[in-house]
C-alpha positions as CSV (number, residue, x, y, z in Angstrom):
1,X,110.8,30.1,27.8
2,X,110.5,28.2,31.1
3,X,112.3,24.9,31.3
4,X,109.9,23.6,33.9
5,X,108.2,20.3,32.9
6,X,110.5,20.2,29.9
7,X,110.0,16.5,29.4
8,X,106.2,16.6,29.7
9,X,103.9,16.6,26.7
10,X,101.1,19.2,26.4
11,X,98.5,16.5,26.7
12,X,100.0,15.2,30.0
13,X,100.8,18.6,31.5
14,X,97.6,18.8,33.6
15,X,98.3,15.3,35.1
16,X,101.9,16.3,35.9
17,X,100.7,19.6,37.6
18,X,98.3,17.6,39.6
19,X,101.2,15.4,40.9
20,X,103.2,18.6,41.7
21,X,100.3,20.0,43.7
22,X,99.8,16.7,45.5
23,X,103.4,16.4,46.7
24,X,103.5,20.1,47.7
25,X,100.4,19.8,49.7
26,X,101.4,16.4,51.3
27,X,105.2,16.3,51.8
28,X,104.9,12.7,53.0
29,X,102.9,10.3,50.7
30,X,102.5,6.6,51.5
31,X,100.6,3.8,50.0
32,X,97.5,4.8,52.1
33,X,98.2,8.5,52.9
34,X,96.6,10.8,51.8
35,X,94.8,8.2,49.7
36,X,95.6,5.1,47.7
37,X,95.9,7.0,44.4
38,X,98.5,9.5,45.5
39,X,101.7,7.4,45.6
40,X,101.2,5.9,42.1
41,X,100.5,9.4,40.7
42,X,103.7,10.8,42.2
43,X,105.9,7.8,41.3
44,X,104.8,8.1,37.7
45,X,106.4,11.5,37.4
46,X,109.2,11.0,40.0
47,X,112.2,11.8,37.8
48,X,110.7,15.0,36.4
49,X,109.4,16.0,39.8
50,X,112.8,15.6,41.3
51,X,114.4,17.8,38.6
52,X,111.7,20.6,38.7
53,X,111.3,20.8,42.4
54,X,115.0,21.1,43.0
55,X,115.7,23.5,40.1
56,X,112.7,25.7,40.8
57,X,112.3,25.6,44.6
58,X,115.4,24.0,46.0
59,X,113.2,21.1,47.3
60,X,114.5,17.5,47.3
61,X,112.1,14.7,46.6
62,X,113.1,11.3,48.0
63,X,111.1,8.3,46.7
64,X,111.1,4.6,47.8
65,X,108.9,1.7,47.0
66,X,106.4,2.8,49.6
67,X,107.0,6.5,50.2
68,X,107.5,9.8,48.6
69,X,109.1,12.4,50.9
70,X,109.5,16.1,50.0
71,X,112.3,17.8,51.9
72,X,111.4,21.4,51.9
73,X,113.7,24.4,52.5
74,X,112.2,26.6,55.3
75,X,112.9,30.3,55.0
76,X,110.9,31.3,58.1
77,X,109.1,30.0,61.1
78,X,105.5,29.6,60.2
79,X,103.0,29.1,63.0
80,X,100.0,28.7,60.7
81,X,100.5,25.0,59.7
82,X,100.4,23.0,62.9
83,X,99.9,19.3,63.3
84,X,96.3,18.7,64.3
85,X,94.5,16.3,66.7
86,X,91.8,13.9,65.9
87,X,89.3,16.7,66.5
88,X,91.1,19.0,64.1
89,X,92.7,21.1,66.8
90,X,96.3,22.3,66.6
91,X,98.9,20.3,68.6
92,X,100.0,21.9,71.8
93,X,103.6,21.7,73.1
94,X,102.8,18.5,75.1
95,X,101.5,16.7,72.0
96,X,104.5,17.7,69.9
97,X,106.8,16.4,72.7
98,X,104.9,13.1,72.9
99,X,105.1,12.8,69.1
100,X,108.9,13.3,69.1
101,X,109.4,10.9,72.0
102,X,107.1,8.3,70.4
103,X,109.1,8.4,67.1
104,X,112.4,8.0,69.1
105,X,110.9,5.1,71.2
106,X,109.6,3.3,68.1
107,X,113.1,3.2,66.7
108,X,114.0,1.0,69.6
109,X,111.2,-1.5,69.0
110,X,110.9,-4.4,66.6
111,X,108.0,-5.0,64.2
112,X,105.1,-4.6,66.7
113,X,104.4,-2.6,69.8
114,X,101.5,-2.4,72.3
115,X,100.1,1.0,73.0
116,X,100.6,0.6,76.7
117,X,104.2,-0.5,76.2
118,X,104.9,2.5,74.0
119,X,103.3,4.8,76.5
120,X,105.6,3.4,79.2
121,X,108.7,4.0,77.0
122,X,107.6,7.6,76.3
123,X,106.7,8.2,80.0
124,X,110.2,7.1,81.0
125,X,111.8,9.6,78.5
126,X,109.3,12.4,79.4
127,X,110.1,12.0,83.1
128,X,113.7,13.2,82.3
129,X,112.4,16.4,80.8
130,X,111.6,19.2,83.2
131,X,107.9,20.2,83.0
132,X,106.8,17.4,80.7
133,X,106.1,13.9,82.1
134,X,103.5,11.4,80.9
135,X,101.2,10.0,83.6
136,X,99.0,7.3,82.1
137,X,96.7,7.6,85.2
138,X,95.7,11.1,83.9
139,X,93.0,11.2,81.2
140,X,94.4,14.4,79.7
141,X,97.9,12.9,79.3
142,X,96.4,9.7,77.7
143,X,94.4,11.8,75.2
144,X,97.5,13.8,74.3
145,X,99.5,10.7,73.8
146,X,96.9,9.0,71.7
147,X,96.7,12.2,69.5
148,X,100.4,11.8,68.8
149,X,100.0,8.0,68.0
150,X,97.0,8.7,65.8
151,X,99.1,11.2,63.8
152,X,101.6,8.5,63.1
153,X,98.8,6.0,62.3
154,X,97.2,8.2,59.8
155,X,100.5,8.4,57.8
156,X,101.1,4.7,58.0
157,X,104.0,4.6,60.3
158,X,101.8,2.6,62.7
159,X,99.1,0.1,61.6
160,X,96.5,-1.0,64.1
161,X,96.6,-4.8,64.3
162,X,94.2,-5.3,67.2
163,X,92.3,-3.4,69.9
164,X,91.4,0.3,70.1
165,X,93.4,3.4,71.0
166,X,90.3,5.2,71.9
167,X,89.3,2.5,74.3
168,X,92.8,2.5,75.8
169,X,92.5,6.3,76.3
170,X,89.2,5.7,78.1
171,X,90.5,2.9,80.4
172,X,94.0,1.5,80.0
173,X,93.3,-1.1,82.6
174,X,90.6,-2.7,80.5
175,X,91.7,-2.0,77.0
176,X,94.8,-2.3,74.8
177,X,95.9,-1.7,71.2
178,X,98.5,-3.5,69.2
179,X,100.3,-1.8,66.3
180,X,102.5,-3.0,63.4
181,X,105.5,-0.7,62.9
182,X,106.4,0.4,59.3
183,X,110.1,1.3,59.7
184,X,110.4,2.7,56.2
185,X,107.6,5.2,56.7
186,X,108.9,6.0,60.2
187,X,112.3,6.8,58.7
188,X,110.7,9.0,56.1
189,X,108.9,11.0,58.8
190,X,112.0,11.6,60.8
191,X,114.3,12.8,58.1
192,X,115.9,16.0,59.4
193,X,118.1,18.0,56.9
194,X,120.5,19.0,59.7
195,X,122.3,17.1,62.5
196,X,119.9,18.2,65.3
197,X,122.5,17.6,68.1
198,X,124.6,20.4,66.6
199,X,122.0,23.1,66.6
200,X,122.0,25.9,69.2
201,X,119.1,27.9,67.6
202,X,116.0,27.0,65.6
203,X,117.2,29.4,62.9
204,X,119.9,26.8,62.0
205,X,117.1,24.7,60.5
206,X,116.2,27.5,58.1
207,X,117.4,28.0,54.5
208,X,117.5,31.8,54.7
209,X,120.9,32.9,53.4
210,X,121.4,29.4,52.0
211,X,124.5,27.3,52.3
212,X,126.3,29.3,49.7
213,X,129.6,30.7,50.8
214,X,130.5,34.4,50.7
215,X,132.7,33.7,47.7
216,X,130.0,32.1,45.6
217,X,129.6,33.6,42.1
218,X,126.9,36.0,41.1
219,X,125.1,33.4,39.0
220,X,124.8,31.1,42.0
221,X,123.6,33.9,44.2
222,X,120.9,34.9,41.7
223,X,119.8,31.3,41.3
224,X,119.5,31.0,45.1
225,X,117.5,34.2,45.3
226,X,115.2,33.1,42.5
227,X,114.4,29.9,44.4
228,X,113.7,31.9,47.6
229,X,111.4,34.2,45.7
230,X,109.4,31.3,44.2
231,X,109.2,29.7,47.7
232,X,108.0,33.0,49.1
233,X,105.1,33.1,46.7
234,X,104.3,29.4,46.8
235,X,104.3,29.1,50.6
236,X,102.4,32.2,51.6
237,X,99.0,33.7,50.7
238,X,100.7,36.8,49.3
239,X,104.3,38.0,49.0
240,X,104.3,41.7,49.8
241,X,107.1,43.7,48.2
242,X,107.5,45.8,51.3
243,X,108.0,42.8,53.5
244,X,110.5,40.9,51.3
245,X,114.2,41.0,51.7
246,X,115.7,43.7,49.4
247,X,117.6,41.0,47.5
248,X,114.3,39.3,46.6
249,X,112.2,42.2,45.3
250,X,113.8,42.2,41.9
251,X,113.2,38.4,41.6
252,X,109.5,38.8,42.7
253,X,109.0,41.3,39.9
254,X,110.7,39.2,37.3
255,X,108.4,37.7,34.6
256,X,110.3,34.4,34.9
257,X,108.8,33.8,38.3
258,X,105.2,34.0,37.0
259,X,106.1,31.7,34.1
260,X,107.8,29.1,36.2
261,X,105.2,28.9,39.0
262,X,102.3,28.8,36.6
263,X,103.8,26.0,34.5
264,X,104.8,24.1,37.6
265,X,101.5,24.2,39.6
266,X,98.9,24.9,37.0
267,X,97.7,27.9,39.1
268,X,97.6,31.6,38.3
269,X,100.1,34.2,39.5
270,X,98.3,37.5,40.2
271,X,100.4,40.7,40.5
272,X,99.2,43.9,42.1
273,X,101.0,47.0,43.1
274,X,101.7,45.7,46.6
275,X,102.9,42.2,45.8
276,X,102.4,38.8,44.2
277,X,99.9,35.9,45.0
278,X,99.5,32.4,43.6
279,X,95.7,32.2,43.2
280,X,94.1,28.9,44.0
281,X,90.4,29.2,43.5
282,X,89.6,25.5,43.6
283,X,91.6,24.5,46.8
284,X,93.7,22.1,44.8
285,X,96.8,23.2,46.7
286,X,95.6,25.4,49.6
287,X,95.9,24.1,53.1
288,X,93.5,26.8,54.3
289,X,90.4,27.8,52.5
290,X,89.4,31.5,52.7
291,X,86.6,32.4,52.4
292,X,85.5,29.1,53.9
293,X,82.9,27.4,56.0
294,X,82.6,27.3,59.7
295,X,82.0,29.9,62.4
296,X,85.5,31.2,62.6
297,X,86.0,31.6,58.9
298,X,82.6,33.3,58.5
299,X,83.2,35.6,61.4
300,X,86.7,36.4,60.1
301,X,85.4,37.3,56.7
302,X,82.6,39.6,58.1
303,X,85.0,41.2,60.5
304,X,87.6,41.6,57.8
305,X,85.1,43.5,55.7
306,X,84.5,45.9,58.5
307,X,88.2,46.4,59.1
308,X,88.7,47.1,55.4
309,X,85.9,49.6,55.3
310,X,87.4,51.4,58.3
311,X,90.8,51.5,56.6
312,X,89.3,53.5,53.7
313,X,88.0,56.3,55.9
314,X,89.5,59.7,55.3
315,X,89.6,63.0,57.1
316,X,89.2,63.1,60.9
317,X,87.8,59.6,60.9
318,X,90.9,58.1,59.1
319,X,92.6,55.4,61.1
320,X,96.1,55.9,62.4
321,X,98.8,54.5,60.1
322,X,101.5,52.4,61.8
323,X,104.4,50.3,60.5
324,X,104.1,46.5,60.8
325,X,106.9,44.3,62.2
326,X,109.2,43.3,59.4
327,X,109.8,39.7,58.4
328,X,113.2,39.8,60.1
329,X,111.7,41.1,63.3
330,X,108.9,38.5,63.3
331,X,111.5,35.8,62.7
332,X,113.7,37.0,65.5
333,X,110.8,37.1,68.0
334,X,109.6,33.6,67.1
335,X,113.2,32.3,67.3
336,X,113.7,33.9,70.7
337,X,110.6,32.2,72.1
338,X,111.6,28.8,70.7
339,X,115.2,29.1,71.7
340,X,114.2,29.8,75.2
341,X,113.3,26.1,75.6
342,X,116.7,24.9,74.5
343,X,119.2,23.7,77.1
344,X,121.7,26.4,78.0
345,X,124.5,24.0,78.7
346,X,125.4,20.3,78.4
347,X,125.9,18.0,75.4
348,X,124.1,20.4,73.0
349,X,126.4,23.3,73.6
350,X,129.5,21.1,73.8
351,X,128.9,19.6,70.4
352,X,128.1,23.0,68.9
353,X,131.5,24.3,70.2
354,X,133.3,21.3,68.9
355,X,131.7,21.3,65.4
356,X,132.0,24.6,63.7
357,X,131.0,24.8,60.0
358,X,131.6,27.5,57.4
359,X,129.9,30.8,58.2
360,X,126.7,31.5,56.3
361,X,126.0,34.9,54.8
362,X,123.4,36.9,56.7
363,X,119.8,37.2,55.2
364,X,119.8,39.6,52.3
365,X,123.5,39.5,51.7
366,X,124.7,40.3,48.2
367,X,128.3,40.0,47.1
368,X,129.9,43.2,45.8
369,X,129.3,43.7,42.1
370,X,132.2,43.9,39.7
371,X,132.5,47.5,38.4
372,X,132.5,46.4,34.8
373,X,129.6,43.9,35.1
374,X,126.1,45.3,34.3
375,X,123.2,44.6,36.6
376,X,121.5,41.4,35.5
377,X,117.7,41.1,35.0
378,X,115.9,40.5,38.2
379,X,118.7,42.0,40.4
380,X,117.3,44.0,43.3
381,X,117.3,47.7,43.2
382,X,116.9,50.0,46.2
383,X,114.9,48.5,49.0
384,X,111.2,49.5,49.3
385,X,110.2,52.3,51.6
386,X,108.8,51.4,55.0
387,X,105.1,50.6,54.6
388,X,102.5,51.9,57.0
389,X,99.1,50.4,57.5
390,X,95.7,51.4,59.0
391,X,95.5,50.5,62.7
392,X,92.3,49.4,64.5
393,X,92.2,48.9,68.3
394,X,91.2,45.8,70.3
395,X,88.2,47.7,71.7
396,X,87.1,48.6,68.2
397,X,87.5,45.0,67.0
398,X,85.4,43.7,70.0
399,X,82.7,46.2,69.1
400,X,82.6,45.2,65.5
401,X,82.5,41.5,66.3
402,X,79.6,42.2,68.7
403,X,77.8,43.7,65.7
404,X,78.6,40.6,63.6
405,X,77.3,38.2,66.3
406,X,74.1,40.3,66.7
407,X,73.4,40.2,63.0
408,X,74.6,36.8,62.0
409,X,75.0,34.9,65.2
410,X,72.0,32.7,64.6
411,X,74.2,30.7,62.1
412,X,77.3,30.5,64.4
413,X,78.3,27.7,66.7
414,X,76.8,28.1,70.1
415,X,80.0,27.8,72.1
416,X,81.8,30.4,70.0
417,X,78.8,32.7,70.0
418,X,78.8,32.6,73.8
419,X,82.5,33.3,74.0
420,X,83.2,36.4,71.8
421,X,86.8,36.9,73.1
422,X,87.7,33.4,71.9
423,X,85.9,33.9,68.6
424,X,87.7,37.2,68.1
425,X,91.1,35.7,68.8
426,X,90.5,32.8,66.4
427,X,89.1,35.1,63.7
428,X,92.0,37.5,63.9
429,X,94.4,34.5,63.9
430,X,92.9,33.3,60.6
431,X,93.0,36.8,59.1
432,X,96.7,37.0,60.1
433,X,97.4,33.5,58.7
434,X,96.0,34.7,55.3
435,X,98.2,37.8,55.4
436,X,95.1,40.0,55.6
437,X,96.0,41.7,58.9
438,X,99.0,41.8,61.2
439,X,98.3,41.5,64.9
440,X,100.2,44.1,67.0
441,X,100.0,45.2,70.6
442,X,96.6,46.8,71.2
443,X,95.0,45.9,68.0
444,X,95.6,44.9,64.3
445,X,96.9,46.5,61.1
446,X,95.0,46.1,57.9
447,X,97.2,44.8,55.1
448,X,96.5,45.6,51.4
449,X,95.0,42.2,50.4
450,X,92.2,42.8,52.9
451,X,90.7,45.4,50.5
452,X,89.6,42.5,48.3
453,X,86.9,41.6,50.8
454,X,85.6,45.1,51.5
455,X,82.2,44.5,50.0
456,X,81.2,41.3,51.8
457,X,77.6,40.8,52.7
458,X,75.9,37.7,54.2
459,X,72.5,36.1,54.5
460,X,71.5,33.7,57.3
461,X,69.0,31.0,56.4
462,X,67.4,29.5,59.5
463,X,65.7,26.2,59.9
464,X,63.3,24.8,62.4
465,X,66.1,22.4,63.6
466,X,69.8,23.3,64.1
467,X,70.5,26.5,62.1
468,X,73.1,26.3,59.3
469,X,76.1,28.6,59.3
470,X,75.9,32.0,57.8
471,X,76.9,32.3,54.2
472,X,79.1,35.3,53.6
473,X,79.2,36.3,50.0
474,X,81.9,38.8,48.8
475,X,80.4,41.5,46.6
476,X,82.0,41.5,43.2
477,X,84.4,44.4,42.4
478,X,84.7,46.2,39.1
479,X,87.9,44.5,38.0
480,X,87.7,40.9,39.4
481,X,85.9,38.4,41.5
482,X,86.9,37.3,44.9
483,X,89.4,34.5,44.8
484,X,91.1,32.3,47.4
485,X,94.7,33.7,47.5
486,X,96.1,30.8,49.4
487,X,98.9,28.9,47.7
């Protein structure tokens, strides 16, 4: 029997699970963010949350009088959860840089700061970084800086006392904004789990391989693998067996994983031949809704249905089957791109050479088993065979999207309808974020979960004024209904 929520009565279990979902969806909770009811709900269950999140996932929950901060363990580099601007667009590199510099600059101020003063401090630091810079005479730079400040304001690290950031972005000569600084929230935001000055690669921030030494016992290794397997299911739309480290496959198949995650989150774990998914039909935990509203989500669903149908073809019309990049290969490529921006010499490398910690085991490492010790339940067996997936070309995808626009474009946003290449890129990006396809050179690979949406149809209702979006409706299958697989 699962020991998750051991101290919670059956009558209060739903409230406890709601607090779990809340802190998992919002790793930083303050008196006002994401709403005024969130912090009291988490603080009520703080002790049980700390125990369960650590034991089950390896996450550490830090609570203070005004904040609750969840320190996650990252096992990979996930590009699908960016910070977003006031308009809901992902942060670019410049905005991330301004955000980091603003946090550093605020640490040198007192209890209040003027927006123009903060911009000057960030500009001075940005000028020392090749290729960055912040010129407040440029509207684009001011907008990017205000997006970073607004991100901090939404979380309560800054509180607007007077003026308007939007007015300052429009004309800094005529407008100003004054902010109160909440140092406790600012500290909770900037709470790295590693000493950043000692890092020479972004992979040092990850928990893959854990901090366990090579001499750790088998029980400790199994406990660490069980946590990694639960995180894999929780943090991804689906955990495919073929894509998991060999050391995790046995844990993914273990009944204990289902019992622990369902009792912790209140959601349903769904198992199929290809993998495991934590099903969130109501959006109580999901950061991305799919199927969802909006032109990109609707186009992605309709395009995905066509990809899935093509993947089922047989005979001479059958698509070519190709292997997808493995999780290790994707991690290595993303790390290479990020590490390319790190300084090659200087204080960073000197500190790294001077501070050498214990060697961590490589991903997937398993200590040699004792000859007389039987294999424990959940221990991995032989790794899965290489999986191959149906391949569709970029030209084929453009043709199918053209058909979608022709049939349903009356309900799409005009700017995306007029720019099919941008719509295709965003639709494929969403499908990839949901683990429905993998983008590769020259096209995309259809992953098993995409078959769920093979029977999608849609109907466009037009009005005399602005047309509403198309309403794709997945056709029911024989064994289930279409669900949102996002954790």
